[in-house]
BAMAR-112776 format. One record per atom (N, C-alpha, C): y, z negated, x; residue in one letter; residue number from 1. Coordinates in nm, 3 decimals, padded with zeros to 5 digits. Layout:
# BAMAR-112776
ATOM       y       z       x resn resi
ATOM       Y       Z       X    A  NUM
...
//
This chain:
# BAMAR-112776
ATOM       y       z       x resn resi
ATOM  11.041 -10.874  09.510    M    1
ATOM  11.092 -10.851  09.643    M    1
ATOM  11.074 -10.703  09.674    M    1
ATOM  11.170 -10.645  09.748    R    2
ATOM  11.162 -10.505  09.786    R    2
ATOM  11.171 -10.493  09.937    R    2
ATOM  11.103 -10.392  09.992    L    3
ATOM  11.113 -10.361  10.134    L    3
ATOM  11.189 -10.231  10.148    L    3
ATOM  11.279 -10.224  10.246    Y    4
ATOM  11.357 -10.105  10.274    Y    4
ATOM  11.327 -10.058  10.416    Y    4
ATOM  11.304 -09.929  10.432    L    5
ATOM  11.284 -09.871  10.565    L    5
ATOM  11.398 -09.776  10.597    L    5
ATOM  11.429 -09.765  10.724    D    6
ATOM  11.529 -09.670  10.773    D    6
ATOM  11.660 -09.684  10.698    D    6
ATOM  11.713 -09.804  10.695    H    7
ATOM  11.844 -09.835  10.633    H    7
ATOM  11.850 -09.792  10.486    H    7
ATOM  11.739 -09.806  10.416    G    8
ATOM  11.738 -09.779  10.273    G    8
ATOM  11.698 -09.639  10.233    G    8
ATOM  11.662 -09.554  10.331    V    9
ATOM  11.620 -09.418  10.298    V    9
ATOM  11.493 -09.421  10.214    V    9
ATOM  11.407 -09.518  10.242    D   10
ATOM  11.284 -09.534  10.164    D   10
ATOM  11.272 -09.681  10.128    D   10
ATOM  11.223 -09.709  10.008    E   11
ATOM  11.207 -09.847  09.965    E   11
ATOM  11.088 -09.856  09.871    E   11
ATOM  11.032 -09.976  09.863    A   12
ATOM  10.917 -09.998  09.775    A   12
ATOM  10.910 -10.145  09.736    A   12
ATOM  10.850 -10.169  09.621    A   13
ATOM  10.826 -10.307  09.580    A   13
ATOM  10.720 -10.367  09.672    A   13
ATOM  10.739 -10.492  09.704    C   14
ATOM  10.645 -10.564  09.789    C   14
ATOM  10.574 -10.667  09.702    C   14
ATOM  10.445 -10.647  09.680    T   15
ATOM  10.372 -10.736  09.590    T   15
ATOM  10.322 -10.861  09.661    T   15
ATOM  10.291 -10.850  09.788    K   16
ATOM  10.244 -10.966  09.866    K   16
ATOM  10.316 -10.966  09.999    K   16
ATOM  10.371 -11.081  10.035    F   17
ATOM  10.449 -11.094  10.158    F   17
ATOM  10.424 -11.233  10.214    F   17
ATOM  10.367 -11.240  10.335    R   18
ATOM  10.339 -11.369  10.398    R   18
ATOM  10.419 -11.381  10.526    R   18
ATOM  10.498 -11.487  10.536    V   19
ATOM  10.568 -11.517  10.660    V   19
ATOM  10.473 -11.597  10.746    V   19
ATOM  10.455 -11.551  10.868    E   20
ATOM  10.365 -11.618  10.961    E   20
ATOM  10.446 -11.666  11.080    E   20
ATOM  10.381 -11.735  11.172    E   21
ATOM  10.453 -11.796  11.283    E   21
ATOM  10.534 -11.696  11.365    E   21
ATOM  10.480 -11.579  11.391    H   22
ATOM  10.549 -11.482  11.476    H   22
ATOM  10.566 -11.346  11.411    H   22
ATOM  10.556 -11.339  11.280    G   23
ATOM  10.570 -11.210  11.213    G   23
ATOM  10.550 -11.221  11.064    G   23
ATOM  10.521 -11.106  11.003    V   24
ATOM  10.496 -11.100  10.860    V   24
ATOM  10.377 -11.009  10.833    V   24
ATOM  10.312 -11.033  10.720    T   25
ATOM  10.210 -10.943  10.668    T   25
ATOM  10.252 -10.908  10.526    T   25
ATOM  10.250 -10.778  10.494    F   26
ATOM  10.292 -10.735  10.361    F   26
ATOM  10.207 -10.619  10.314    F   26
ATOM  10.208 -10.598  10.181    E   27
ATOM  10.142 -10.483  10.122    E   27
ATOM  10.247 -10.384  10.078    E   27
ATOM  10.222 -10.256  10.104    S   28
ATOM  10.316 -10.151  10.066    S   28
ATOM  10.240 -10.019  10.054    S   28
ATOM  10.307 -09.914  10.006    P   29
ATOM  10.240 -09.784  09.998    P   29
ATOM  10.238 -09.711  10.133    P   29
ATOM  10.298 -09.769  10.235    W   30
ATOM  10.313 -09.701  10.364    W   30
ATOM  10.204 -09.741  10.463    W   30
ATOM  10.153 -09.641  10.537    E   31
ATOM  10.062 -09.668  10.648    E   31
ATOM  10.142 -09.649  10.777    E   31
ATOM  10.126 -09.740  10.871    F   32
ATOM  10.199 -09.734  10.997    F   32
ATOM  10.099 -09.726  11.112    F   32
ATOM  10.129 -09.645  11.214    P   33
ATOM  10.040 -09.640  11.330    P   33
ATOM  10.051 -09.770  11.411    P   33
ATOM  09.941 -09.809  11.472    L   34
ATOM  09.943 -09.928  11.558    L   34
ATOM  10.045 -09.910  11.669    L   34
ATOM  10.114 -10.016  11.700    M   35
ATOM  10.217 -10.023  11.805    M   35
ATOM  10.346 -09.951  11.768    M   35
ATOM  10.358 -09.905  11.644    A   36
ATOM  10.484 -09.845  11.600    A   36
ATOM  10.590 -09.954  11.593    A   36
ATOM  10.711 -09.923  11.639    E   37
ATOM  10.821 -10.017  11.629    E   37
ATOM  10.888 -10.000  11.493    E   37
ATOM  10.908 -10.111  11.423    L   38
ATOM  10.969 -10.106  11.290    L   38
ATOM  11.095 -10.191  11.284    L   38
ATOM  11.193 -10.137  11.216    S   39
ATOM  11.308 -10.215  11.173    S   39
ATOM  11.301 -10.218  11.022    S   39
ATOM  11.278 -10.334  10.967    I   40
ATOM  11.260 -10.350  10.823    I   40
ATOM  11.371 -10.440  10.772    I   40
ATOM  11.428 -10.402  10.660    C   41
ATOM  11.526 -10.489  10.595    C   41
ATOM  11.462 -10.543  10.468    C   41
ATOM  11.449 -10.673  10.461    V   42
ATOM  11.385 -10.737  10.347    V   42
ATOM  11.495 -10.787  10.254    V   42
ATOM  11.487 -10.746  10.128    D   43
ATOM  11.584 -10.784  10.025    D   43
ATOM  11.517 -10.885  09.934    D   43
ATOM  11.576 -11.005  09.920    F   44
ATOM  11.514 -11.108  09.838    F   44
ATOM  11.619 -11.198  09.775    F   44
ATOM  11.578 -11.271  09.674    Q   45
ATOM  11.665 -11.366  09.605    Q   45
ATOM  11.643 -11.504  09.667    Q   45
ATOM  11.742 -11.553  09.741    H   46
ATOM  11.734 -11.685  09.801    H   46
ATOM  11.774 -11.788  09.697    H   46
ATOM  11.705 -11.903  09.688    P   47
ATOM  11.734 -12.000  09.583    P   47
ATOM  11.877 -12.056  09.587    P   47
ATOM  11.935 -12.067  09.706    R   48
ATOM  12.072 -12.122  09.715    R   48
ATOM  12.176 -12.017  09.752    R   48
ATOM  12.140 -11.921  09.836    A   49
ATOM  12.238 -11.825  09.887    A   49
ATOM  12.251 -11.701  09.800    A   49
ATOM  12.163 -11.685  09.701    G   50
ATOM  12.168 -11.565  09.618    G   50
ATOM  12.097 -11.448  09.684    G   50
ATOM  12.143 -11.327  09.653    R   51
ATOM  12.081 -11.205  09.705    R   51
ATOM  12.105 -11.195  09.855    R   51
ATOM  11.998 -11.175  09.933    C   52
ATOM  12.007 -11.165  10.078    C   52
ATOM  11.931 -11.043  10.127    C   52
ATOM  11.980 -10.982  10.233    R   53
ATOM  11.908 -10.875  10.302    R   53
ATOM  11.897 -10.918  10.447    R   53
ATOM  11.775 -10.929  10.497    T   54
ATOM  11.751 -10.977  10.632    T   54
ATOM  11.679 -10.870  10.712    T   54
ATOM  11.739 -10.821  10.822    P   55
ATOM  11.669 -10.724  10.906    P   55
ATOM  11.568 -10.794  10.997    P   55
ATOM  11.452 -10.732  11.013    V   56
ATOM  11.353 -10.779  11.109    V   56
ATOM  11.308 -10.661  11.194    V   56
ATOM  11.283 -10.687  11.320    H   57
ATOM  11.243 -10.582  11.414    H   57
ATOM  11.114 -10.627  11.480    H   57
ATOM  11.017 -10.536  11.485    G   58
ATOM  10.890 -10.575  11.545    G   58
ATOM  10.800 -10.456  11.570    G   58
ATOM  10.675 -10.489  11.600    V   59
ATOM  10.575 -10.387  11.631    V   59
ATOM  10.455 -10.408  11.538    V   59
ATOM  10.399 -10.297  11.491    V   60
ATOM  10.283 -10.301  11.401    V   60
ATOM  10.158 -10.336  11.482    V   60
ATOM  10.089 -10.442  11.440    V   61
ATOM  09.964 -10.480  11.505    V   61
ATOM  09.845 -10.458  11.413    V   61
ATOM  09.871 -10.417  11.289    G   62
ATOM  09.763 -10.385  11.196    G   62
ATOM  09.818 -10.316  11.072    G   62
ATOM  09.749 -10.213  11.023    S   63
ATOM  09.786 -10.147  10.898    S   63
ATOM  09.657 -10.093  10.837    S   63
ATOM  09.603 -10.169  10.741    D   64
ATOM  09.472 -10.139  10.685    D   64
ATOM  09.481 -10.099  10.538    D   64
ATOM  09.409 -09.991  10.502    R   65
ATOM  09.406 -09.946  10.362    R   65
ATOM  09.325 -10.045  10.280    R   65
ATOM  09.381 -10.080  10.165    R   66
ATOM  09.313 -10.169  10.071    R   66
ATOM  09.244 -10.084  09.964    R   66
ATOM  09.160 -10.146  09.885    A   67
ATOM  09.085 -10.074  09.781    A   67
ATOM  09.176 -10.007  09.680    A   67
ATOM  09.296 -10.063  09.656    D   68
ATOM  09.388 -10.006  09.557    D   68
ATOM  09.474 -09.893  09.613    D   68
ATOM  09.450 -09.853  09.741    G   69
ATOM  09.524 -09.743  09.801    G   69
ATOM  09.649 -09.785  09.876    G   69
ATOM  09.692 -09.911  09.859    R   70
ATOM  09.807 -09.961  09.934    R   70
ATOM  09.760 -10.004  10.073    R   70
ATOM  09.855 -10.039  10.159    F   71
ATOM  09.823 -10.080  10.295    F   71
ATOM  09.870 -10.222  10.320    F   71
ATOM  09.785 -10.300  10.386    E   72
ATOM  09.825 -10.433  10.431    E   72
ATOM  09.866 -10.418  10.577    E   72
ATOM  09.993 -10.447  10.605    T   73
ATOM  10.049 -10.426  10.738    T   73
ATOM  10.094 -10.558  10.797    T   73
ATOM  10.062 -10.578  10.924    T   74
ATOM  10.108 -10.696  10.997    T   74
ATOM  10.204 -10.651  11.105    T   74
ATOM  10.322 -10.713  11.107    V   75
ATOM  10.427 -10.682  11.205    V   75
ATOM  10.455 -10.807  11.286    V   75
ATOM  10.447 -10.794  11.418    L   76
ATOM  10.481 -10.902  11.511    L   76
ATOM  10.628 -10.886  11.548    L   76
ATOM  10.707 -10.992  11.531    F   77
ATOM  10.852 -10.983  11.557    F   77
ATOM  10.883 -10.979  11.705    F   77
ATOM  10.992 -10.910  11.738    F   78
ATOM  11.050 -10.915  11.872    F   78
ATOM  11.143 -11.036  11.876    F   78
ATOM  11.153 -11.103  11.990    G   79
ATOM  11.251 -11.210  12.007    G   79
ATOM  11.238 -11.322  11.905    G   79
ATOM  11.117 -11.354  11.866    M   80
ATOM  11.097 -11.453  11.763    M   80
ATOM  11.156 -11.589  11.800    M   80
ATOM  11.153 -11.625  11.925    A   81
ATOM  11.203 -11.757  11.965    A   81
ATOM  11.351 -11.772  11.931    A   81
ATOM  11.429 -11.664  11.942    E   82
ATOM  11.572 -11.670  11.913    E   82
ATOM  11.603 -11.641  11.767    E   82
ATOM  11.538 -11.542  11.710    D   83
ATOM  11.573 -11.496  11.576    D   83
ATOM  11.487 -11.557  11.467    D   83
ATOM  11.370 -11.607  11.501    G   84
ATOM  11.271 -11.648  11.404    G   84
ATOM  11.310 -11.760  11.309    G   84
ATOM  11.355 -11.873  11.360    P   85
ATOM  11.376 -11.986  11.268    P   85
ATOM  11.470 -11.956  11.152    P   85
ATOM  11.580 -11.889  11.176    A   86
ATOM  11.674 -11.861  11.067    A   86
ATOM  11.609 -11.769  10.964    A   86
ATOM  11.539 -11.668  11.010    F   87
ATOM  11.471 -11.576  10.919    F   87
ATOM  11.359 -11.649  10.846    F   87
ATOM  11.274 -11.715  10.923    E   88
ATOM  11.156 -11.777  10.863    E   88
ATOM  11.194 -11.885  10.763    E   88
ATOM  11.291 -11.969  10.795    N   89
ATOM  11.331 -12.076  10.703    N   89
ATOM  11.388 -12.020  10.575    N   89
ATOM  11.480 -11.924  10.584    G   90
ATOM  11.542 -11.868  10.464    G   90
ATOM  11.446 -11.788  10.380    G   90
ATOM  11.369 -11.702  10.444    L   91
ATOM  11.277 -11.617  10.370    L   91
ATOM  11.159 -11.696  10.316    L   91
ATOM  11.106 -11.789  10.395    A   92
ATOM  10.994 -11.870  10.346    A   92
ATOM  11.036 -11.950  10.223    A   92
ATOM  11.158 -12.001  10.221    A   93
ATOM  11.207 -12.076  10.105    A   93
ATOM  11.216 -11.985  09.983    A   93
ATOM  11.260 -11.862  10.004    A   94
ATOM  11.273 -11.768  09.893    A   94
ATOM  11.138 -11.727  09.839    A   94
ATOM  11.042 -11.701  09.928    V   95
ATOM  10.910 -11.657  09.886    V   95
ATOM  10.839 -11.771  09.813    V   95
ATOM  10.854 -11.893  09.863    A   96
ATOM  10.789 -12.008  09.802    A   96
ATOM  10.855 -12.047  09.670    A   96
ATOM  10.987 -12.019  09.660    G   97
ATOM  11.068 -12.064  09.550    G   97
ATOM  11.035 -12.012  09.419    G   97
//
Protein backbone atom coordinates (compact mmCIF):
# COMPACT_ATOMS: atom_id res chain seq x y z
CA UNK A 1 0.00 0.00 0.00
CA UNK A 2 1.23 3.53 -0.74
CA UNK A 3 0.30 6.90 0.74
CA UNK A 4 0.23 10.02 -1.42
CA UNK A 5 0.37 13.58 -0.09
CA UNK A 6 -0.50 16.81 -1.90
CA UNK A 7 -2.04 15.13 -4.97
CA UNK A 8 0.96 12.85 -5.49
CA UNK A 9 3.75 15.39 -5.02
CA UNK A 10 5.12 13.15 -2.27
CA UNK A 11 4.48 9.46 -1.73
CA UNK A 12 5.76 6.65 0.46
CA UNK A 13 5.18 2.99 1.13
CA UNK A 14 2.88 2.38 4.06
CA UNK A 15 3.99 -0.61 6.10
CA UNK A 16 1.25 -0.48 8.74
CA UNK A 17 -2.22 0.95 8.25
CA UNK A 18 -5.13 0.54 10.68
CA UNK A 19 -8.65 1.66 9.88
CA UNK A 20 -10.36 2.76 13.06
CA UNK A 21 -13.89 3.89 13.84
CA UNK A 22 -13.29 7.58 13.10
CA UNK A 23 -9.91 7.68 11.39
CA UNK A 24 -6.71 5.88 10.50
CA UNK A 25 -3.32 5.22 12.06
CA UNK A 26 -0.37 4.66 9.75
CA UNK A 27 3.42 4.54 9.72
CA UNK A 28 5.35 6.73 7.30
CA UNK A 29 8.58 8.73 7.03
CA UNK A 30 6.64 11.97 7.61
CA UNK A 31 6.14 13.82 10.89
CA UNK A 32 3.02 15.99 11.11
CA UNK A 33 2.28 18.74 13.63
CA UNK A 34 -0.68 18.17 15.93
CA UNK A 35 -3.94 19.62 14.57
CA UNK A 36 -2.53 19.83 11.03
CA UNK A 37 -5.24 19.31 8.42
CA UNK A 38 -4.39 16.54 5.97
CA UNK A 39 -5.79 15.45 2.66
CA UNK A 40 -4.39 12.00 2.02
CA UNK A 41 -5.03 9.82 -0.99
CA UNK A 42 -4.67 6.14 -0.19
CA UNK A 43 -3.83 3.85 -3.12
CA UNK A 44 -4.64 0.17 -2.57
CA UNK A 45 -5.60 -3.05 -4.34
CA UNK A 46 -9.26 -3.81 -3.61
CA UNK A 47 -10.10 -7.54 -3.83
CA UNK A 48 -13.08 -6.98 -6.16
CA UNK A 49 -12.76 -3.46 -7.57
CA UNK A 50 -9.05 -3.62 -8.46
CA UNK A 51 -6.77 -0.61 -8.04
CA UNK A 52 -8.47 2.17 -6.02
CA UNK A 53 -7.43 5.62 -4.83
CA UNK A 54 -9.50 6.97 -1.95
CA UNK A 55 -9.10 10.54 -0.65
CA UNK A 56 -9.45 11.11 3.09
CA UNK A 57 -9.51 14.46 4.86
CA UNK A 58 -8.84 14.92 8.54
CA UNK A 59 -6.81 16.37 11.36
CA UNK A 60 -3.66 14.95 12.96
CA UNK A 61 -4.24 13.96 16.58
CA UNK A 62 -0.90 12.17 17.04
CA UNK A 63 2.45 11.80 15.26
CA UNK A 64 5.05 9.91 17.27
CA UNK A 65 8.60 8.91 16.27
CA UNK A 66 9.21 5.18 16.42
CA UNK A 67 12.53 3.49 17.21
CA UNK A 68 13.14 2.84 13.48
CA UNK A 69 12.92 6.60 12.68
CA UNK A 70 9.49 6.40 11.04
CA UNK A 71 6.42 8.11 12.50
CA UNK A 72 3.16 6.58 13.66
CA UNK A 73 0.45 9.10 12.80
CA UNK A 74 -3.22 9.11 13.77
CA UNK A 75 -5.66 11.11 11.64
CA UNK A 76 -9.24 11.79 12.74
CA UNK A 77 -11.56 12.08 9.72
CA UNK A 78 -13.80 15.05 8.99
CA UNK A 79 -17.45 14.21 8.25
CA UNK A 80 -17.02 10.57 9.18
CA UNK A 81 -20.76 10.01 9.56
CA UNK A 82 -21.33 10.79 5.87
CA UNK A 83 -18.09 9.67 4.24
CA UNK A 84 -16.87 6.96 6.61
CA UNK A 85 -18.80 3.80 5.79
CA UNK A 86 -17.90 3.70 2.08
CA UNK A 87 -14.24 4.36 2.82
CA UNK A 88 -14.02 2.11 5.84
CA UNK A 89 -15.80 -0.85 4.22
CA UNK A 90 -13.77 -0.74 1.00
CA UNK A 91 -10.41 -0.03 2.56
CA UNK A 92 -10.87 -2.38 5.51
CA UNK A 93 -11.68 -5.20 3.06
CA UNK A 94 -8.54 -4.42 1.07
CA UNK A 95 -6.28 -4.22 4.11
CA UNK A 96 -7.70 -7.45 5.56
CA UNK A 97 -7.68 -9.19 2.19
